[in-house]
KELUMMI-52010 format. One record per residue: x, y, z of N, C-alpha, C, O, CB in turn. Coordinates in pm, 1 decimal. Each point is the difference from the previous one (the first is absolute). Glycine has a CB too. Example, Ala and Ser with C-alpha at 12.3 -4.5 7.8 and 13.67 -1.06 7.14 Angstrom:
<nodes>
NODE     n_east    n_north       n_up    ca_east   ca_north      ca_up     c_east    c_north       c_up     o_east    o_north       o_up    cb_east   cb_north      cb_up
NODE     1319.0     -569.0      780.0      -89.0      119.0        0.0       90.0      120.0        0.0      103.6       -1.9       66.5     -292.8     -115.4       58.1
NODE      154.2      222.3     -196.6       82.0      119.0        6.0      -77.0      109.0       73.0       50.9      110.8       16.9       67.5     -173.6     -231.4
</nodes>
This chain:
<nodes>
NODE     n_east    n_north       n_up    ca_east   ca_north      ca_up     c_east    c_north       c_up     o_east    o_north       o_up    cb_east   cb_north      cb_up
NODE       72.0     -138.2      -34.4      -94.9      144.7       45.3      126.1       81.6      -17.8      108.0      -18.0       56.3     -319.6      -48.9      148.5
NODE      172.9      177.9     -310.4       53.9      138.8      -26.6      -25.3      108.2      133.9      -98.5      -25.6       69.2       43.0      -24.2     -345.0
NODE      125.9      149.2      308.5      -72.3      116.7       32.5      -35.2       69.3      -88.6       42.9        4.9     -115.2       43.7       -1.3      275.5
NODE     -167.4       54.2     -111.3      -67.6       85.7      -88.3       76.2      185.9       13.9       44.9       75.4       86.3     -303.3     -279.4      -46.6
NODE      217.7      200.1     -264.0      120.5      121.0       16.0      -92.3      142.7       18.5     -106.6       26.9      -55.4      317.6     -156.4     -129.3
NODE     -123.2      221.2      294.0      -19.2      124.3       61.4      -27.3       37.2      -71.3       61.9      -22.2     -104.1       34.2       53.2      233.2
NODE     -266.8       97.4     -129.9      -18.3       80.3      -84.3       69.9      129.3      -54.5      -39.8       82.9      -81.8     -116.2     -196.3      164.4
NODE      315.6      101.1       14.6       16.8       92.6       19.3      149.7      -37.8       80.0       18.9      -73.6       96.9     -287.5      175.4     -124.7
NODE      361.5      -24.4      -49.9      138.5     -109.7      -12.9       67.0       96.8      203.4       13.0      117.2       35.3       85.1     -159.5     -476.9
NODE      -77.2      -93.4      512.3       68.2       20.0       96.1      104.3      -22.6        2.1       45.3      -85.4      -76.2     -180.3       73.9      148.8
NODE      220.8       84.8       22.6      160.5      -17.8       17.8       11.3     -130.0      113.1      -63.9      -24.0      102.5      136.0      318.8     -146.3
NODE       24.1     -355.9      -15.2      -25.9     -172.3      100.1       36.3      -21.3      104.6        0.0     -113.2       48.4       21.9       11.3     -192.3
NODE       34.0      249.0      228.3       46.6      -48.7       88.0      -68.1       59.9      105.9      -42.4      -56.2      101.0      234.6        0.1     -211.0
NODE     -204.7      248.3       61.1     -108.6       68.0       76.4     -153.6       40.6        3.8      -74.4       75.8       62.2      265.9      -33.7      -59.8
NODE     -196.9     -149.1     -118.8     -136.3      -11.4       60.6      -44.6      185.0      -71.2      -92.6       55.4       59.3      144.6     -274.6      234.8
NODE       -1.7      279.2     -382.9      -42.2      135.1      -44.8      -65.4      -13.5     -156.0       21.3      -99.9      -68.8      181.9      218.7      228.8
NODE     -259.9      -40.6     -191.9        9.8       29.4     -133.4       50.2       53.6      -91.7        0.2      123.0        4.9      -97.9     -155.3       66.1
NODE      156.1      -29.8     -183.5      116.1       -9.7      -47.0       21.1      197.4      -89.2       87.1       82.3      -27.9     -112.8     -446.5        3.9
NODE     -123.0      343.5       16.2      -21.1      170.6      -49.1      -14.7       59.4       46.5     -107.6        8.4       59.2       54.9      -12.9     -166.0
NODE      184.0      127.9      122.8        1.4      135.2      137.1     -211.6       66.0       30.0      -74.3       -9.1       97.7      430.2      153.5     -233.5
NODE     -371.8      -96.4       22.3     -151.3      101.0       62.4      -98.4      -71.1       -6.6     -106.3       61.9        4.7      150.0      146.5      -79.8
NODE      -58.2     -449.9       54.4      -91.6       32.5       92.3       55.5      -69.6      145.6      -60.6      -27.9      103.5     -142.0       46.0     -302.0
NODE      337.8      -32.6      161.1       51.5       -7.4      181.9      -37.0      143.7       44.8      -99.9      -28.2       66.2      340.3     -144.7      -73.4
NODE     -229.6      300.0       16.2       -7.6      116.5       99.8     -147.8      -21.7      -30.9      -40.9      -13.6      115.3      272.7      200.5     -112.3
NODE     -357.4     -201.3      -93.2     -134.1      -26.6       38.1        8.2      -84.5       59.6       61.7       53.6       92.0     -160.0       13.1     -229.7
NODE       83.0     -206.6      180.6      -10.2      -71.1       51.1       24.0       59.7      160.3     -103.3        0.7       67.0      144.6     -149.7     -291.2
NODE       78.7      197.3      290.7       30.5       95.0       71.8      -86.4       58.0       95.0      -33.3       -5.0      118.4      155.4       22.6     -282.2
NODE     -148.8       56.6       25.5      -48.8      104.4       66.8     -137.7       -1.2      -26.9      -46.2      106.6      -40.9      246.5       15.8       36.2
NODE     -282.1     -223.2       18.6      -95.1      -89.0       24.4      -34.2      -41.2      112.4     -104.9       36.3       53.1      156.1      -80.7     -217.5
NODE       33.8      -39.7      219.4       16.3      -71.1      102.4       68.7       95.9      164.5       -7.4      -31.8      118.7       36.2     -181.7     -351.5
NODE       25.4      318.7      173.2       41.8       24.0      135.9     -112.9      110.4      120.8       30.5       43.0      111.3      237.9      -80.6     -263.0
NODE     -379.6       52.7       85.8     -110.6       80.1       76.8       12.7     -132.9      119.1       46.2       28.2      110.6     -243.7      139.6     -330.3
NODE      154.5     -310.7      190.1      -42.2     -115.8       22.8      162.9      -31.7       83.3      -12.9      -45.2      113.8     -209.9      -13.8     -346.9
NODE      300.7       70.0      207.1      129.9      -57.9       70.9       45.9       57.2      133.5       44.6      -54.3      101.1       27.2       15.5     -325.2
NODE     -100.0      181.3      188.4       42.7      141.2       85.3     -139.6      -75.3      117.3       39.7      -62.3       98.5       65.6      357.1     -326.8
NODE     -200.0     -286.2      213.7     -145.7      -64.9       96.4       31.2      -88.6       80.8       31.3       21.6      117.1     -181.3       -8.2     -273.8
NODE      144.7     -126.9      100.4      111.2     -155.0       10.0      102.2       17.0      120.5       -6.2      -45.3      114.3       21.6        3.2     -397.6
NODE      104.2      141.2      206.9      101.8       19.0      109.9      -41.0      100.4      133.8       98.8       32.3       66.1       71.9      -70.5     -273.9
NODE     -233.4       64.0      231.4      -31.1      113.1      104.6     -106.3      -95.3       34.6       47.4      -58.7       97.3       17.9      328.4     -178.4
NODE     -170.8     -314.8       60.1      -43.4      -70.8      116.6       77.1     -142.1       97.9      -33.5      -53.7      105.6     -166.1      155.3     -257.9
NODE      383.1     -138.6       -0.8       30.5     -127.9       63.4       75.4       88.5      155.8       24.0      -45.3      111.9       26.0     -163.8     -387.7
NODE      -30.2      351.2      216.3      111.7       47.9      154.5      -55.6       33.7      103.7       53.6       35.6      104.9       97.0       57.3     -214.5
NODE     -341.6     -109.4       68.1      -66.6       23.9       93.9       -8.5      -95.2      135.8       15.5        0.0      122.1     -111.4      112.3     -316.0
NODE       57.1     -198.9       71.7      -23.8     -165.5       79.1       97.5      -36.0       59.4      -12.5      -94.3       78.1     -110.6        2.5     -223.8
NODE      274.8      166.1      125.0      125.3      -52.9       47.1       33.1      123.0      106.7       98.7      -22.7       69.9      -11.8     -128.1     -307.4
NODE     -143.0      256.9      257.1      -12.0       99.6       99.5      -46.0      -59.2       80.7       67.4      -24.1      100.1      -84.3      192.9     -198.8
NODE     -110.0     -213.9       88.4      -27.3      -81.7      140.7       35.8     -157.1        3.2       12.7      -21.6      120.5     -210.7      187.5      -87.5
NODE      212.1     -240.3      -74.6      105.6     -153.4       64.1       53.8      107.8      111.7      -38.8       29.3      113.0      156.0     -234.0     -363.2
NODE      -21.3      245.1      175.4      117.7       29.9       25.0        4.7       96.6      154.6       97.2       28.9       69.9      -50.3      -55.4     -359.4
NODE     -224.3       67.0      310.0        8.7      173.1      144.3      -81.0     -103.3       69.5      -31.4       44.9      110.2        4.1      284.2     -211.8
NODE      -36.3     -491.0       76.7      -36.1      -52.5       83.7       14.3     -120.2      105.5      -63.0      -68.1       80.9       -6.0      194.2     -225.7
NODE      225.2     -100.1       74.5       81.2     -110.3       45.7       65.8       98.0      114.4      107.0      -52.8       30.5      -62.7     -124.2     -269.4
NODE      -62.6      295.9      314.3       10.3       79.2       72.6      -23.1      -89.0      141.0       63.7      -28.3      101.5     -125.0      228.5     -282.8
NODE     -101.7     -232.0      108.5      -76.1      -79.5      174.3      118.1      -83.8       77.6       46.9        1.0      113.8     -321.3      -71.5     -226.4
NODE      302.6      -17.4      -33.7       29.7      -98.9       86.7      161.5       61.1       81.8       27.5      -61.7      102.9     -181.3     -156.2     -283.3
NODE      247.9      323.4      141.9      112.6      -24.3      -28.4     -117.8       92.5      202.5       19.5      -27.3      118.4      239.3      -15.6     -490.6
NODE     -328.7      110.8      327.9       -0.6       77.4      156.5      -49.2      -64.7      176.5       10.4       39.5      116.1      -73.5      148.4     -321.6
NODE      -10.2     -345.0      108.8      -24.5     -100.5       67.1      128.3     -110.8       66.3        1.8      -54.3      110.4     -218.0      108.2     -265.5
NODE      318.5      -62.1       41.9       83.1      -72.5       13.7      146.4       62.8       65.5       82.1      -83.9       37.0     -227.7      -34.0     -222.5
NODE      168.7      215.7      195.6      154.7      109.7       15.0      -96.2       42.6      173.2     -117.8       -7.9       34.9      247.0      169.0     -393.1
NODE        6.7     -114.0      429.7     -110.5      125.9       96.9       16.4      121.6        4.5       88.9       64.9      -55.1     -111.6     -192.8      193.6
NODE      -65.2      166.0      -70.4      125.3      185.5      -31.5       80.6       57.9       14.7       61.0       -0.5      107.0     -140.5       42.2     -102.7
NODE      107.2       19.8      -89.2      129.2       45.0       27.3       58.2       50.1     -191.8      -66.8        7.1     -103.2      108.9     -212.4      391.6
NODE      122.8      233.0     -259.2       70.5       64.2      -78.6      -33.1      -80.8     -211.0      -24.4       54.2     -107.8      231.5        5.0      409.0
NODE     -182.3     -239.6     -245.1      -53.6      -53.6      -82.2     -140.0       29.5     -100.6      -13.7       33.3     -117.7      153.4     -144.8      279.0
NODE     -193.4       93.9      -97.2     -114.9       40.1      -30.9      -49.6      105.5      -25.2     -115.7       16.2      -38.8      113.7     -147.9      119.1
NODE       85.4      217.8      -60.9      -43.3      148.3      -36.4       65.4        4.5     -128.7      -61.8       89.8      -57.4       46.8       33.7      292.6
NODE       72.6     -151.6     -287.5      140.6       15.8     -110.5     -114.2     -115.9     -135.1      -13.4       45.6     -113.5      356.3      -42.3      343.2
NODE     -417.3     -156.1     -189.9      -45.9      -29.4      -59.4      -87.5       61.5      -21.3       -0.3       22.1     -121.1       84.2     -158.0      151.7
NODE     -190.1      194.7       30.7      -90.7       33.8      -53.9      -27.9      131.0      -67.3      -98.8       55.9      -47.6       62.4     -211.8      184.5
NODE      187.5      186.9     -118.5       -0.5      182.8      -68.0       80.9      -72.6      -70.1       99.5       70.3      -17.6     -120.9      177.7      172.9
NODE       37.4     -357.4     -210.0       78.0      -59.7     -192.5     -122.2      -53.2      -38.4      -30.0      -17.3     -118.1      308.9      -89.1      134.5
NODE     -361.7       75.5       91.3     -134.8      -54.5     -163.0      -64.1      109.1       24.5     -109.3      -35.9      -43.9       35.6     -243.1       19.6
NODE       50.2      426.7       74.8      -66.6       82.5      -11.3       85.9       75.0     -110.1      -61.0       98.2      -42.4      -61.1     -118.6      276.2
NODE      238.4        3.2     -288.4      114.5       82.1      -42.7     -108.4      -51.9     -144.4      -71.0       84.4      -54.8      385.1      -81.1      235.7
NODE     -312.6     -132.3     -222.4        8.5      -74.9     -149.0     -109.5       14.7       23.0      -37.6       82.4      -83.4      208.4     -241.6       10.5
NODE     -286.2      121.6      159.7     -172.2      -31.9      -41.6      -17.3      140.6      -31.1      -47.0       14.5     -112.9      -64.1     -222.3      281.4
NODE      142.2      360.9      -81.2      -89.1       64.8     -135.0      145.1       28.3     -107.5      -47.9       77.2      -83.2     -208.0       85.9      241.7
NODE      363.5     -179.1     -187.5       69.0       15.3     -143.2      -64.9      -99.9     -117.4        2.3       64.2     -105.0      230.6       -3.0      239.0
NODE     -292.5     -200.4     -157.1      -69.2      -10.3       30.6     -144.6        4.2      -84.1      -50.0      -47.8     -101.8      229.2       95.2      259.2
NODE     -215.0       46.9      -40.2     -175.8       59.9      -43.5        3.7      140.2     -131.5      -74.0       59.2      -78.6      -21.4     -105.6      401.4
NODE      191.7       43.0     -290.3      108.0      173.2      -21.9       -7.1       10.3     -158.4      -31.8       90.1      -77.6      262.7     -108.2      295.6
NODE     -187.6     -112.3     -232.2       49.6      -56.2     -126.8     -106.8      -10.5      -52.2      -50.6       81.3      -77.3      234.0     -190.9      123.7
NODE     -248.0      -35.1        6.1     -128.9      -26.8      -85.2     -130.3      169.9      -18.7     -104.3       20.7      -62.0      144.4     -348.2      190.3
NODE       20.0      383.2      -65.2      -92.8      108.4       13.4       63.6       60.5     -150.3      -80.6       -9.7      -92.6       29.6       54.4      404.6
NODE      137.4       -5.4     -334.9       95.3       37.3      -83.7      -12.1      -33.5     -181.4       -0.9       74.4      -98.0      129.5     -108.2      346.0
NODE     -135.9     -100.4     -232.3        5.6      -80.9     -111.3     -207.7      -24.4      -35.5      -33.8      -40.9     -111.1      356.1     -103.4      201.3
NODE     -362.0      155.9      -50.8     -185.5      -27.5       28.7      -57.6       78.2      -45.4      -11.4       11.4     -122.0        0.6      -88.8      302.1
NODE      -55.9      173.7      -74.7      -68.5      129.9      -41.9       33.9       64.1       -7.8      -57.4       76.2      -77.7      -43.5      -89.7      117.2
NODE      196.7       52.6        8.1       59.5      200.5      -29.3      107.1      -75.5     -112.5      -53.4       26.8     -107.6       66.6      182.8      415.8
NODE       38.2     -243.1     -320.6       55.8      -87.2     -164.4     -172.1       60.9      -74.8      -12.7      122.4       -2.7      213.1     -454.9       92.3
NODE     -307.6      256.2     -138.8      -71.5       -2.3     -103.5      -54.6      197.2       62.8      -50.3       69.0      -88.6      -24.4     -433.3       16.0
NODE       83.7      401.2      152.2      -17.6      180.9       13.5       30.8       25.1      -88.0      -68.4       39.6      -94.4      105.8       31.0      272.7
NODE      128.1      -93.7     -170.5      102.8      103.4      -37.7      -46.1      -17.3     -178.8      -22.6       86.0      -85.1      263.4     -117.8      321.8
NODE     -241.4     -137.8     -243.5       14.4       -9.9     -110.7     -145.2       75.4     -140.9       12.0       20.4     -120.8      163.2     -247.7      276.9
NODE     -314.7      250.6      -46.6      -97.0       67.0        5.7       23.2      131.1      -48.0      -70.2       59.3      -81.8        2.5     -196.9      242.1
NODE      158.4      174.7     -111.1       19.1      161.8        4.6       37.9       77.7     -140.2      116.0       -3.4      -41.3      -29.2      -41.1      287.1
NODE     -168.4       99.9     -301.8       62.5      109.1     -100.7      181.8       14.3      -60.4       89.7       65.0       53.6     -304.2       59.7       92.8
NODE      218.1     -164.1     -204.7      146.6        5.5      -38.2       49.6      211.6      -34.3      -71.5       46.8      -88.6       32.5     -388.0      -59.4
NODE       83.2      385.7      173.9       -4.3       96.9      -51.7       83.0       97.3      -50.5      113.7       18.6       43.1     -244.7      -87.1       54.6
NODE       54.1      164.7     -233.5       91.7      -21.7      -93.5      124.6       82.4      -30.2       47.4      104.7       44.2     -236.0     -192.4     -110.6
NODE      237.7      -40.4      -67.8      147.2      116.3        5.2      -11.9      150.8     -100.3      -68.6       13.0     -101.4      243.1     -265.0      121.4
NODE      -86.8      354.4       43.5      -50.8      114.4      -99.0       97.7      -79.7     -114.7       79.2      -92.7       17.5     -136.2      370.9      144.6
NODE       15.3     -196.7     -300.8       21.7      -30.7      -81.0      121.7       74.1      -57.4        1.3      123.1        0.8     -221.7     -204.6       10.5
NODE      339.9       -1.6      -69.5      116.7       43.2      -56.0      -20.4      127.1      -80.4      -60.2      -17.4     -106.0      136.6     -215.1      106.5
NODE      -33.6      374.0       31.3       30.6       51.6      -78.2       98.5        5.9     -190.4       97.6      -71.7      -21.7     -177.4      102.9      299.3
NODE       32.6       48.6     -364.4       74.0     -126.4     -124.5       68.3      178.2      -31.9      -54.9       67.4      -87.2     -161.0     -377.9      -61.4
NODE      317.5      360.0      216.8       49.1      123.6        2.6       90.5       -1.3     -190.2       50.9      -84.4      -73.7      -25.4      100.7      433.7
NODE      -37.6       50.2     -361.1       88.1        0.6     -167.6       70.4      123.7      -45.5       57.7        1.8     -108.7     -236.8     -146.7       20.2
</nodes>
């Protein structure tokens, strides 16, 4: 049984379209979904990483070690959430804002 001939030729190693214009069009088409899914994955990672603070509090005695660990968890969790906001909803707002028009070039002779 032979493999079906692809409708559009793909690179054998990377799976990218061989036509640069088709690859650029494909990437532009999937960019919003990739941003949304990446943002969601970062939010889930922040939630899971932050939830481990509960077990840290339960298993460690109050002191410097617990304080430093909770501070580290807080920094990582907030960093993930800020990054998720930057690539998700905030990036969508920026891309939807009208572009500033460029001034016309003067053709002085």
